[in-house]
Every structure is written in C-alpha cells, then in structure tokens.
C-alpha positions as CSV (number, residue, x, y, z in Angstrom):
1,M,151.6,59.0,170.7
2,N,148.6,59.1,168.3
3,K,148.8,60.3,164.7
4,K,147.3,63.7,165.3
5,T,149.9,64.4,168.0
6,K,152.6,63.1,165.7
7,Y,151.6,65.5,162.9
8,L,151.4,68.5,165.3
9,N,154.9,67.7,166.7
10,T,156.3,67.4,163.2
11,G,154.7,70.7,162.2
12,M,156.1,72.5,165.3
13,T,159.5,71.0,164.7
14,L,159.5,72.3,161.0
15,L,158.3,75.7,162.1
16,L,161.0,75.9,164.8
17,V,163.7,74.9,162.3
18,A,162.5,77.5,159.9
19,V,162.6,80.2,162.5
20,L,166.1,79.3,163.7
21,S,167.3,79.1,160.2
22,A,166.0,82.6,159.4
23,C,167.7,83.9,162.5
24,G,171.0,82.1,161.9
25,G,170.6,79.9,164.9
26,G,171.3,76.3,165.2
27,G,174.9,76.8,164.1
28,G,173.9,76.4,160.4
29,D,174.8,78.7,157.4
30,P,172.0,81.3,157.0
31,G,172.4,81.2,153.2
32,T,171.5,77.6,152.8
33,T,167.8,76.6,152.0
34,V,166.4,73.9,154.1
35,G,165.7,70.8,152.1
36,G,167.8,72.1,149.2
37,N,170.3,69.9,147.3
38,G,173.3,71.9,148.4
39,S,175.4,71.0,151.5
40,G,175.4,73.1,154.6
41,N,176.6,73.1,158.2
42,G,173.2,73.2,159.7
43,G,171.3,70.6,157.9
44,G,171.0,66.9,157.9
45,G,171.3,64.8,154.8
46,G,167.5,64.5,153.9
47,S,165.9,64.5,150.2
48,P,165.0,67.9,148.5
49,T,161.3,69.3,148.4
50,A,159.9,71.3,145.4
51,P,158.1,74.6,146.3
52,A,154.3,74.7,145.7
53,T,152.9,76.9,142.7
54,P,149.5,78.1,141.5
55,T,147.5,75.9,139.1
56,V,144.8,76.1,136.5
57,A,142.9,73.0,135.4
58,I,140.6,72.6,132.3
59,T,137.5,70.4,132.1
60,F,134.7,70.1,129.4
61,V,131.0,69.4,130.1
62,N,128.0,69.2,127.8
63,A,124.6,70.8,128.0
64,S,123.5,68.0,130.5
65,G,126.4,68.8,132.8
66,Q,128.2,65.6,132.0
67,A,131.9,65.4,131.3
68,S,132.5,65.3,127.6
69,N,135.0,66.6,125.1
70,S,133.1,65.7,122.0
71,L,131.9,68.9,120.2
72,T,129.3,69.1,117.3
73,G,127.1,71.7,115.9
74,A,124.2,70.2,117.9
75,T,126.1,69.7,121.1
76,P,128.1,72.8,122.3
77,L,130.5,72.4,125.3
78,T,131.1,74.4,128.3
79,V,134.8,74.9,129.0
80,Q,135.7,75.2,132.7
81,A,139.0,76.5,134.1
82,T,139.6,76.0,137.8
83,V,142.3,78.3,139.3
84,R,144.1,77.6,142.6
85,D,146.9,79.3,144.4
86,S,150.1,77.7,145.6
87,A,148.3,76.6,148.8
88,G,145.7,74.8,146.6
89,K,142.9,77.3,147.5
90,P,140.4,78.5,144.8
91,V,141.3,82.0,143.4
92,P,138.2,84.2,142.8
93,N,138.1,87.1,140.2
94,A,141.1,85.8,138.3
95,L,141.1,86.7,134.6
96,V,141.3,83.6,132.5
97,S,142.0,83.7,128.7
98,F,140.9,80.8,126.5
99,A,142.3,80.1,123.1
100,T,141.7,77.5,120.4
101,D,141.9,76.9,116.6
102,N,139.2,79.2,115.2
103,E,138.7,77.0,112.2
104,L,137.3,74.3,114.5
105,A,135.5,76.2,117.3
106,V,134.5,79.6,118.5
107,F,133.8,81.0,122.0
108,S,131.0,82.8,123.6
109,P,131.7,85.4,124.7
110,T,133.7,85.9,121.5
111,A,136.7,87.5,123.4
112,G,137.3,84.1,125.0
113,T,137.9,85.6,128.5
114,S,136.1,85.1,131.8
115,L,136.5,85.8,135.5
116,T,136.6,83.0,138.0
117,D,133.7,82.8,140.5
118,A,134.0,82.2,144.3
119,N,135.0,78.6,143.6
120,G,137.8,79.7,141.3
121,V,136.0,78.5,138.2
122,A,135.9,80.5,134.9
123,T,133.6,79.3,132.1
124,V,133.1,79.9,128.4
125,T,130.8,78.3,125.9
126,M,132.4,76.6,122.9
127,R,130.6,76.0,119.6
128,T,131.8,74.6,116.2
129,A,133.2,77.2,113.9
130,S,130.9,75.8,111.1
131,L,128.6,73.0,110.5
132,S,131.2,71.3,108.3
133,A,134.1,71.7,110.8
134,S,135.6,68.4,112.0
135,G,138.9,67.2,113.6
136,A,140.7,67.5,117.0
137,G,141.9,70.5,118.8
138,K,142.9,71.9,122.1
139,V,141.9,74.7,124.4
140,T,144.5,76.6,126.2
141,A,143.6,78.5,129.4
142,T,146.0,81.1,130.8
143,T,145.8,83.2,134.0
144,A,148.1,85.0,136.4
145,V,148.1,84.4,140.2
146,A,150.2,86.5,142.5
147,G,152.4,87.5,139.6
148,T,152.9,84.0,138.4
149,T,151.5,83.1,134.9
150,V,150.1,79.6,134.7
151,T,148.7,77.7,131.7
152,S,146.8,74.5,131.1
153,E,145.5,72.6,128.1
154,G,142.6,70.4,127.3
155,N,142.0,68.4,124.2
156,Y,138.6,67.9,122.4
157,S,137.2,66.5,119.2
158,V,134.9,68.1,116.6
159,G,132.4,66.2,114.5
160,A,130.6,67.7,111.4
161,T,126.9,68.4,112.0
162,A,124.2,66.9,109.7
163,L,121.1,69.1,109.6
164,S,117.7,68.3,108.3
165,F,114.3,70.0,107.8
166,S,111.0,69.2,109.4
167,T,107.9,69.2,107.2
168,L,107.3,72.6,105.5
169,R,104.2,73.9,107.1
170,L,101.5,76.2,105.6
171,S,98.9,77.8,107.9
172,Q,96.5,77.5,104.9
173,S,97.0,75.0,102.2
174,S,94.4,76.7,100.0
175,I,94.0,80.4,99.6
176,P,91.7,82.7,97.5
177,A,93.1,85.0,94.8
178,Y,95.4,87.6,96.3
179,G,95.2,85.7,99.7
180,S,98.1,84.8,102.0
181,T,99.4,82.0,104.1
182,D,102.1,81.6,106.8
183,V,105.1,79.4,105.9
184,S,107.3,77.8,108.6
185,V,110.0,75.1,108.8
186,D,112.2,73.7,111.6
187,V,115.9,73.1,111.2
188,L,116.8,69.8,113.0
189,A,120.0,68.3,114.2
190,D,119.8,64.6,115.2
191,G,116.0,65.0,115.3
192,A,116.0,68.0,117.7
193,L,115.6,71.7,117.0
194,Y,118.9,73.2,116.1
195,T,119.3,76.3,118.2
196,S,123.1,76.6,118.5
197,Q,123.3,78.9,115.5
198,Q,121.0,80.8,113.2
199,I,120.5,79.1,109.9
200,T,119.5,81.1,106.7
201,V,116.7,79.2,104.9
202,R,116.1,80.0,101.2
203,L,112.4,80.1,100.1
204,S,111.3,80.0,96.5
205,S,108.3,79.2,94.2
206,A,107.4,79.4,90.5
207,C,104.8,82.1,91.1
208,V,107.3,84.2,93.1
209,A,109.8,83.8,90.3
210,A,107.2,85.0,87.8
211,G,106.4,88.0,89.9
212,K,102.9,86.7,90.6
213,A,103.4,86.2,94.3
214,T,105.6,87.6,97.1
215,L,107.7,85.7,99.5
216,V,111.0,86.7,101.2
217,A,114.0,85.0,99.5
218,T,115.6,84.1,102.8
219,A,114.4,83.7,106.4
220,T,116.7,83.2,109.4
221,T,115.8,80.7,112.1
222,N,114.8,81.9,115.5
223,Q,115.1,79.1,118.1
224,G,115.5,76.7,115.3
225,T,112.4,77.8,113.2
226,A,112.3,79.9,110.1
227,R,109.0,81.8,109.3
228,A,107.7,83.8,106.3
229,V,104.4,85.0,104.7
230,Y,103.4,84.0,101.2
231,R,101.0,86.4,99.4
232,D,99.4,85.7,96.0
233,Q,99.6,88.5,93.4
234,G,97.4,87.0,90.8
235,C,99.3,83.8,90.0
236,G,96.1,82.0,89.0
237,N,97.8,78.5,89.4
238,N,98.6,76.1,92.1
239,D,102.1,76.7,93.4
240,V,104.9,74.7,95.1
241,I,107.0,76.4,97.8
242,T,110.5,75.1,98.4
243,A,112.8,75.5,101.4
244,S,116.6,74.9,101.2
245,A,119.7,75.8,103.2
246,D,123.4,75.3,103.2
247,G,124.2,72.2,105.4
248,V,120.8,70.7,104.8
249,N,121.1,68.0,102.1
250,T,117.4,67.6,101.3
251,P,115.1,70.5,100.5
252,V,111.4,70.3,101.5
253,T,108.4,71.4,99.6
254,A,104.7,72.2,100.2
255,S,101.9,72.5,97.6
256,L,99.6,75.5,97.8
257,Q,96.3,75.7,96.0
258,I,95.5,79.3,94.7
259,A,92.1,80.2,93.4
260,P,92.3,82.1,90.0
261,P,91.4,85.8,90.1
262,A,88.1,86.8,88.4
263,A,88.0,89.0,85.3
264,A,86.7,92.5,85.9
265,S,87.2,94.4,82.7
266,V,88.6,94.3,79.2
267,Q,90.1,97.5,77.6
268,F,91.1,98.5,74.1
269,V,94.8,99.2,74.0
270,S,95.9,100.1,70.5
271,A,95.4,99.7,66.8
272,A,97.9,99.4,64.0
273,P,98.2,101.4,61.7
274,V,98.2,104.1,64.3
275,D,96.1,106.4,62.2
276,K,93.3,103.7,62.4
277,S,92.9,103.7,58.6
278,I,93.3,100.9,56.1
279,V,92.6,100.7,52.4
280,I,90.0,98.7,50.6
281,R,91.1,95.4,49.2
282,G,93.5,95.6,46.4
283,Q,94.2,99.3,46.6
284,G,97.4,99.2,48.6
285,G,99.4,102.4,48.2
286,I,102.6,103.7,49.7
287,N,102.8,102.9,53.4
288,R,99.1,101.7,53.3
289,T,97.9,98.3,54.4
290,E,94.7,96.3,54.0
291,T,95.1,94.8,57.5
292,A,94.5,96.3,60.9
293,T,95.8,94.8,64.2
294,L,93.9,95.4,67.3
295,R,95.1,94.8,70.9
296,F,93.1,94.4,74.1
297,R,94.0,93.9,77.7
298,V,92.0,92.1,80.4
299,F,92.2,93.1,84.1
300,D,91.1,91.2,87.2
301,V,89.2,92.6,90.2
302,F,92.4,94.0,91.6
303,D,93.0,96.0,88.4
304,R,96.0,93.8,87.5
305,P,96.5,92.1,84.1
306,L,94.8,88.8,84.0
307,V,96.6,85.8,82.5
308,G,94.9,82.9,80.7
309,Q,91.5,84.6,80.1
310,A,89.6,83.5,77.0
311,V,88.5,86.4,74.8
312,E,86.2,86.3,71.8
313,F,86.1,88.9,68.9
314,S,83.4,90.1,66.6
315,V,83.0,93.0,64.1
316,V,80.5,95.8,64.5
317,P,78.7,96.1,62.1
318,N,78.8,92.5,61.1
319,G,80.4,91.8,57.7
320,A,82.1,95.2,57.4
321,V,85.5,93.5,57.3
322,T,86.9,90.0,57.5
323,I,88.1,89.1,61.0
324,N,91.1,86.7,60.9
325,K,91.1,85.5,64.5
326,R,87.9,85.1,66.4
327,S,89.3,84.1,69.8
328,D,92.5,84.4,71.8
329,T,93.9,83.8,75.4
330,T,95.6,86.5,77.4
331,D,99.3,86.3,77.7
332,Q,101.5,87.2,80.8
333,N,100.6,90.9,80.2
334,G,96.9,90.2,80.1
335,E,96.9,91.0,76.4
336,V,95.2,89.5,73.3
337,I,95.3,90.5,69.7
338,T,93.2,90.0,66.5
339,T,93.5,91.2,63.0
340,V,91.0,92.2,60.3
341,N,91.2,92.5,56.5
342,S,89.3,95.1,54.4
343,L,86.8,94.2,51.8
344,D,85.8,96.1,48.7
345,T,83.7,98.9,50.2
346,P,84.9,102.1,52.1
347,T,83.4,102.0,55.5
348,T,84.1,102.3,59.3
349,F,83.9,99.5,61.8
350,R,84.8,98.6,65.4
351,V,85.9,95.3,66.9
352,Q,84.2,94.0,70.0
353,A,86.2,91.9,72.6
354,T,84.0,89.7,74.9
355,L,84.9,87.6,77.9
356,P,82.8,84.5,77.7
357,G,81.4,83.0,80.9
358,T,81.5,86.3,82.9
359,A,77.8,87.0,82.8
360,N,75.9,86.8,86.1
361,A,72.3,87.6,87.2
362,T,72.8,91.3,87.0
363,R,74.8,91.8,83.8
364,P,75.8,90.1,80.5
365,N,79.3,89.0,79.6
366,I,82.0,91.6,80.0
367,F,82.9,93.3,76.7
368,T,84.4,96.4,75.2
369,L,84.7,98.0,71.7
370,S,87.8,99.3,69.9
371,D,88.1,102.8,68.4
372,S,86.6,103.2,65.0
373,I,88.7,102.0,62.1
374,V,88.3,103.6,58.7
375,V,88.5,101.7,55.4
376,T,89.4,104.0,52.6
377,T,90.8,103.8,49.1
378,G,93.9,105.4,50.3
379,L,94.8,106.6,46.8
380,P,94.5,110.3,45.8
381,V,91.7,111.3,43.5
382,Q,91.7,114.2,41.0
383,R,88.8,116.0,42.5
384,S,90.5,116.2,45.9
385,L,93.8,117.6,44.6
386,S,94.4,121.2,45.6
387,L,97.2,123.5,44.6
388,S,98.0,126.9,46.1
389,T,100.8,129.5,46.2
390,T,101.8,131.8,49.0
391,R,102.4,134.6,46.4
392,A,101.0,134.5,42.9
393,N,102.7,137.7,41.6
394,V,106.4,137.9,42.4
395,E,109.0,140.4,41.5
396,G,110.9,138.3,39.0
397,W,110.8,139.5,35.4
398,R,114.3,141.0,35.7
399,V,115.3,139.8,39.3
400,D,116.4,136.4,40.5
401,S,115.1,135.5,43.9
402,G,118.3,133.6,44.8
403,P,119.0,130.1,46.3
404,V,118.1,130.9,49.9
405,T,114.9,133.0,50.0
406,P,112.1,131.6,47.7
407,A,110.0,133.9,45.7
408,S,106.9,131.8,46.6
409,V,106.0,128.5,48.1
410,V,103.7,126.0,46.3
411,R,101.5,123.8,48.4
412,I,99.6,120.6,47.4
413,L,96.9,118.8,49.3
414,L,95.6,115.4,48.5
415,A,92.7,113.2,49.7
416,D,91.2,109.9,48.7
417,Q,87.7,109.3,47.4
418,S,86.4,109.3,50.9
419,G,87.9,112.7,51.6
420,N,90.6,111.3,53.9
421,P,94.2,112.6,53.6
422,V,96.3,110.2,51.6
423,A,99.1,108.2,53.3
424,D,102.2,109.9,54.5
425,G,105.1,109.5,52.0
426,T,103.0,109.8,48.9
427,P,105.5,111.3,46.3
428,I,104.7,114.5,44.4
429,V,106.6,115.6,41.3
430,F,106.7,119.4,40.5
431,Q,107.7,120.8,37.1
432,T,107.8,124.4,35.8
433,N,108.3,126.1,32.4
434,L,109.8,129.3,34.0
435,G,112.1,129.7,37.0
436,A,113.0,126.7,39.2
437,I,111.0,124.6,41.7
438,G,111.9,122.2,44.4
439,S,115.3,121.7,46.0
440,S,118.7,120.5,44.9
441,D,118.1,116.9,46.2
442,R,114.6,116.5,44.8
443,G,112.2,118.2,42.4
444,G,109.2,117.5,44.6
445,C,108.1,116.4,48.0
446,T,106.4,113.6,49.9
447,T,103.2,114.1,51.8
448,V,102.7,114.3,55.6
449,N,99.1,114.2,56.6
450,G,98.0,114.5,53.0
451,G,100.1,117.5,52.0
452,C,103.5,119.0,51.3
453,S,105.1,122.1,49.8
454,V,108.1,123.1,47.7
455,D,110.0,126.4,47.1
456,F,109.7,128.4,43.9
457,R,112.3,130.8,42.8
458,T,112.6,133.3,39.9
459,Q,115.4,132.8,37.4
460,N,115.9,131.9,33.8
461,P,114.2,130.8,31.7
462,R,111.7,133.7,31.7
463,V,110.2,133.0,28.2
464,A,108.0,130.0,27.9
465,Q,108.2,127.5,25.0
466,P,105.0,125.7,24.1
467,N,104.4,122.7,26.4
468,T,108.1,122.6,27.5
469,P,108.8,120.7,29.6
470,A,106.3,117.9,28.8
471,T,104.3,117.2,31.9
472,P,101.1,115.2,32.8
473,C,99.4,118.6,32.9
474,N,100.1,119.4,29.2
475,T,100.5,116.1,27.5
476,G,98.5,113.5,29.4
477,P,94.8,112.5,29.3
478,G,92.6,115.4,30.4
479,S,95.5,117.9,30.1
480,S,95.6,121.3,28.5
481,P,98.3,123.4,26.8
482,D,100.4,125.6,29.0
483,S,100.0,129.4,28.7
484,T,102.7,131.1,26.7
485,R,101.8,134.6,27.9
486,P,104.9,136.5,28.8
487,G,105.7,136.6,32.5
488,V,103.4,133.7,33.4
489,A,105.1,130.6,34.8
490,T,103.1,127.3,34.6
491,I,103.7,124.8,37.4
492,C,102.6,121.2,37.2
493,A,102.2,118.9,40.3
494,S,101.5,115.2,39.7
495,T,101.5,111.8,41.5
496,T,101.0,108.3,40.2
497,D,100.3,104.9,41.7
498,G,101.7,103.2,38.5
499,T,98.3,103.0,36.9
500,N,96.5,106.2,37.5
501,T,98.1,109.7,37.5
502,Q,96.5,112.7,39.2
503,F,97.8,116.2,38.4
504,G,97.2,119.9,39.0
505,K,98.3,123.1,37.4
506,T,98.9,126.6,38.9
507,A,100.5,129.7,37.6
508,I,102.8,132.4,39.0
509,F,103.3,135.9,37.5
510,F,106.9,137.0,37.0
511,S,106.0,140.6,37.6
512,G,108.0,143.5,36.4
513,S,109.3,146.2,38.8
514,F,107.6,149.2,37.2
515,A,104.1,150.3,36.4
516,D,104.3,150.5,32.6
517,H,100.6,150.3,31.6
518,I,98.2,152.4,33.7
519,F,94.4,152.7,33.1
520,L,92.3,155.5,34.6
521,N,88.7,154.8,35.8
522,G,88.3,151.6,33.8
523,S,89.3,153.1,30.5
524,K,90.5,150.8,27.8
525,T,93.1,153.4,26.8
526,E,96.1,153.5,28.9
527,L,97.5,156.8,30.3
528,P,100.3,158.5,28.4
529,N,103.7,158.8,29.8
530,Q,103.1,162.4,31.0
531,T,101.3,164.4,33.7
532,V,97.7,163.2,34.1
533,E,95.3,166.2,34.1
534,I,91.9,165.8,35.7
535,G,89.2,168.5,35.9
536,P,88.0,170.9,36.4
537,V,86.0,169.1,39.1
538,P,83.8,170.5,41.9
539,A,85.9,171.7,44.8
540,N,83.2,171.1,47.3
541,D,83.2,167.3,46.8
542,P,86.2,164.9,47.1
543,L,87.7,163.7,43.9
544,V,87.5,159.9,43.5
545,F,89.3,158.0,40.7
546,T,90.7,154.6,40.1
547,L,93.9,153.4,38.6
548,Q,94.7,149.9,37.3
549,L,98.5,149.3,37.5
550,N,100.1,146.8,35.1
551,D,103.7,145.9,34.4
552,L,105.3,145.7,31.0
553,N,103.5,142.4,30.2
554,M,100.1,143.7,31.3
555,N,100.5,141.5,34.4
556,P,100.1,142.7,38.0
557,L,103.0,144.4,39.8
558,P,104.6,142.4,42.6
559,A,102.4,141.6,45.6
560,G,103.3,143.9,48.5
561,S,104.2,146.8,46.3
562,T,103.0,150.0,48.1
563,V,100.7,152.5,46.4
564,Q,100.8,156.1,47.9
565,V,100.0,159.7,47.1
566,T,103.1,161.8,47.5
567,G,104.1,165.4,46.9
568,V,100.6,166.8,47.5
569,A,100.0,170.5,47.0
570,N,96.7,172.3,47.6
571,A,94.9,169.1,48.3
572,T,94.5,166.5,51.0
573,V,94.7,162.7,50.5
574,V,91.6,161.1,52.1
575,G,92.7,157.6,51.3
576,V,94.1,154.9,48.9
577,V,92.3,151.6,48.8
578,P,94.1,149.2,48.7
579,G,97.3,150.7,49.8
580,A,99.4,147.8,48.5
581,V,99.2,145.5,45.5
582,P,97.4,142.3,46.7
583,N,98.1,138.7,45.8
584,I,96.6,138.3,42.3
585,L,95.7,135.1,40.6
586,P,95.5,134.9,36.8
587,H,92.0,135.6,35.5
588,N,90.1,135.7,32.3
589,A,88.7,138.8,30.6
590,A,85.6,138.6,32.8
591,G,87.7,138.9,35.9
592,V,87.1,135.3,36.9
593,D,90.2,133.7,38.6
594,D,91.8,130.8,36.8
595,H,94.9,129.7,38.8
596,T,95.9,127.3,36.1
597,G,96.8,130.2,33.9
598,N,95.1,128.5,30.9
599,N,92.7,131.4,30.3
600,V,94.7,134.5,31.1
601,S,93.3,137.4,29.1
602,G,93.5,141.1,29.2
603,P,95.2,143.4,31.7
604,Q,95.9,141.5,35.0
605,G,97.0,144.4,37.1
606,S,95.6,145.6,40.5
607,T,93.0,148.4,40.7
608,H,93.3,151.1,43.4
609,R,90.8,153.7,44.5
610,F,92.0,157.2,45.3
611,T,90.1,159.9,47.2
612,I,91.5,163.5,47.1
613,S,90.0,166.6,48.6
614,S,90.7,170.3,47.8
615,D,92.4,172.3,50.5
616,G,90.3,175.4,49.7
617,P,87.4,176.6,52.0
618,K,84.1,174.9,51.9
619,P,81.9,176.1,50.3
620,C,84.3,177.0,47.5
621,T,85.2,180.7,47.1
622,A,87.8,180.4,44.4
623,S,89.1,177.9,41.9
624,S,92.3,176.1,42.7
625,V,94.8,173.7,41.2
626,A,96.3,170.8,43.1
627,T,99.2,168.6,42.2
628,F,100.5,165.3,43.5
629,D,102.2,162.0,42.4
630,V,100.9,158.5,42.7
631,T,104.0,156.6,43.7
632,V,104.4,152.8,43.5
633,T,107.3,151.1,45.3
634,T,108.0,147.4,44.8
635,P,109.3,145.1,47.6
636,L,112.8,145.3,46.1
637,G,112.6,149.1,46.1
638,S,111.9,150.0,42.4
639,T,109.7,153.1,42.2
640,T,107.2,154.4,39.6
641,S,105.7,157.9,40.0
642,I,102.7,159.1,38.0
643,P,102.3,162.9,38.2
644,F,98.7,164.4,38.5
645,K,97.3,167.9,38.1
646,V,93.7,168.5,39.3
647,S,91.7,171.6,38.7
648,F,89.1,172.4,41.3
649,R,86.2,174.8,40.5
650,C,83.6,176.3,42.7
651,S,80.5,175.3,40.7
C-alpha cells in the first residue's frame, strides 16, 4: 500500500467512526467524544486531540518591504495582521483592530482599524508619536472569526529621530529696495527628506523684526520642504535670514543683500514753539523762548520714511538767526531735527533742509523750507496796550450789581513792539478806586492770544479818594492823578516784566437812576422841575427839539435806558433819536472822548432829538395845545417823566 492510499484509508476510517458515533452505532456511548480524555464503551485507549481554532498573526515590514520591527521618525512601519479560520484558510473582510502605546506610536488611519483583503491580511501604517519618542512597545491585533475572538501581539522598538536642515536657499541673494526673494529649506532625517510628518519651520531676520521686511513667522514642510517669500519694506541694510525648528539642533542662515531705497522728498513736520514765534536774545518773558526747534522727515520713492539719510540745514535769509546744528541723519521714523537761536533784531526766517548727493542731470539736490518763524521782543509795549469796557455808564450810584452778574466787563489787549500778541500767560493786574474788579481768586487775569478780561461790579466805595489805591497809573513814571469827579470809577490795568511796567487807565460812570439835570436845545440852563412849556410854534411844521439827560452828578444815565414820548394829546410823535441812552465814554468840555477819565468836564449826559407834529389839519385852521411826557426808564426800572406843553399856532 502506498502512502497516498494509506492516508485515504485512514481518512475514510475516521469519517466512518465519526458517523457511527453520531448515530450511536458501534456499541459505544453516544455522549462520549472521540479522542477525549474520558473513558467510554466505544473507544479504544488512544491519546486526546485539541480542536482547531481561528488565528491572527502580526508581522512588521519597512518601506522597502523587508521584515523589521525597528520604528523611527524616518522609517515608518507597516503592521500586517493575517487572519485564518480554524481550517487554516485566509479570512477576507474581517475587521481587525490594532492597539499600541500612543506615547510611542500612532496609526494611519488614526482609528487603528482595517479590513482583511482576499489573502486575509489587514494592514495599518505605524509612525512614531513624536520625534523624541523612544523605547519598546507592542501592537495588539484583535478580530472575530465565526463568533470567536482571537488576539495576537507583536513587539517593536522605537528610536528617537535626529533631524537636520539642508542649506537655506534664496532664489535671489541680492535684491533691489522693496524687492523680494523666495526662501526654501529641506528637513532631513539621516540625510534624506523627512516626509513622515509635517515640520513647522520658524523663519526670522533683523529687518523683519524691525518692521522693515515681511516674512512669515512659520512655514510648514510639504514633502519635506518649507517655502516662504521674503519682501523688503525699506530695510536699507543687508539682512540675515534664520531657519529653526523643534527637533532640529542646528539652525541655518542665509545672507541677503538689499539695496538701500533712494530719497524722494523731504518735508517740514513741525516747529516748536507751536506759534512759530521766539523772542529776541535776552528778552525772555513768560512762556517765551529764544530757541526754535524744527523737525523734518525724509521719504523714499515708495513714500515711506527713509532711515539713515544725511540732511543739511541752512537759514534763509542767511544770518537772521544762529543755527545750532547744521546736519543730522534720519532716525527710524525718517526724522531729523535742528535748533536755532535768536539774535538781537526782530525778523522772520525759514530753515532749509537739503539732501546732499541727490542731484542728477535734471534737478538739484532735494530740499524743502520750513514755515516762517517770527523773532519778536515778546514783551508788551505801552503804545500797544488797549483797554475797553463793554458798558461805560452803568446803573450803580445807588444799586449794587451783585456777585453773579457784572455791571461791565473790562478787556485788555497787549502786543509787543512788532505788533504781535504777547505770550499766553502774561499776568495783568487790575485795580479800581470805586466798586470792585476781578474775581475772588485773583484781582486780574492772564492773557490768551494777547488779551484777557475781568468783571467789574458796582458796590461801595462810591466816593473816590485822591489816588487811592496807589497804582502804576497814578503814582508811577508817566502816570496822572485819578479823577475825583463823583460817580466816576477809575480802573488801572498794569503788567511788568520786573524791569519795565506798562499800564493803562479807563473809567466807568456809576450812573444814577433818574434824570436830575436836563438841558433843552443846548441851553446852559437846566430845565426847572415843572412842566416845560414850548411855543407857540407853527402848527404846519413839525416841532423838533433836543434834550440832554444827566443824572444827579451830571453824568449820563445808565446805558440802555429807554427814552420815549408818552401820554400824547393833540399831537403825534414822529420820532425819538436815539431811543435809548447809548454807551458813553467820559469826555472833556469840547466833547472829545477821554476814556481815562482824567479830563472829564461839564455835563456828560446823552442828547436825544424829538420830533412832534400837531394833530390839527394842514394847513392850520385853528390854534391848538398839545401835551405829552418824555419818559426815561433805566434798565432796572427806575422812571423819570418830564411833562411838556406845546402851543401850536396857524401862522
């Protein structure tokens, strides 16, 4: 018998025994397994046989297809799990789950699952969890076949991966101003491109840090290479670009030559003091200076501030002032400054900023001029001092104006010998011999743009004492005694620089509230305190007459007092001019205003022209008598009425 026949006979015998056993034949016990360890009536005494089960087996191969269980960042592994059933046949479409220590390695796909192919093989790719990961681990593969779960394990080792850079490459190693170049670098592992993972490469340079160039801060590798674009933004210097990355011990650098940008313009930026005014040498003054600071800025052809550009300064006209710095170099903002000092003469000047070496065949060196700067004395002069009041005749002989609403406002204006307003903050002192002036915190004011003002109010004292208080206006050089006329307040305004004092004087009437002294048609004799009779006058023509209205001190009534014709009978009022008491300054006997009050003389009251017409027919057919009152009402409501009787005749 040959071997093949022997194996067939053996197989048939086993099959027959199995059938008989299943049917209870052969005289054996149907509950006893053939080949088991238990005793039975139907079996012989042979050794037991273990039943066959499904299997899964793990293998590792590298990128070259060779068996290897050594994993590095540069050498990923493919994990293969071969699944067979209990008969040892490959099982297709079986779901295999892979698991490992995720601090050492990770799978692709990340779920760590795969289906077996027609050969019963499921695969996943395994990479290091990080470039620094190292140690030993195992992969567990688990699957289920015909309801049976089977598991297998495979061990592997992990070695840390050392990366390095290639040379940092520039597409152009020399670029013009505001030009660009491509930057690229390879990440290598054991001399080969590292493509297993994306690596973040950091890029930097001095010009980028200064904001004078643009370059992305990080670039991620694609197939092992990181790329970026460097663009100059007016750096004006050679630059060094550096590439570094985590896991790469040695950074790499590349030098880039950058042409400096060309200057295109220079602009005047500012002057200090901001009012562009300084004082002549030695004059000083409050908040005034003898030095001016001028600032310029240089721009390149791309209208960006230019760093490191030489600038030269000169004065126009030459010699007007002393220039303290004749050249400068632009800073990071493209700016330069120079200063000048005044000399002894009031003048105006400008500073020219020139960029040397910028001339070409078609134009001279680039330059610009500052705004005009004025050199003045800065100190007030007497001839430029001006005093004024908003109201010169106020109702105050018997009435206080109170602490809130001033009776009048006194203003002062000051200028220097060139006619320029004095410096802001020049202090002015005000004094008065009647009433009160200023505020509770100060008796004066400080100038803004050469002027300031204070409030004046009516109150005691109302009677002047000679040259009291003593002021620069009544006791100093060039002064004059104050007026002691009743109802005239003298106000003195003064300022001093410690050596010279300038002062001015003005006057305000403390007007009474009633018309006590009245003069008709320019008469020197005042009207009596009774009805004023006029006429007879022609009835065919309007009656025109004037009244001068004075208070008890022969001063004008308060400004704003109304003058009206009231209670008219048998006549018509054609007009009253002016209809209110105007603002009246003190004046001399000739009627010439003198706001100082030094030469007040004669009646100071206002004159009003009245036109009255008879109500009778024209031409006149009969004589008639008209009556009316001239009524004066002050701003505070005090009233004076002067009765009139006019006789009209026909011829």
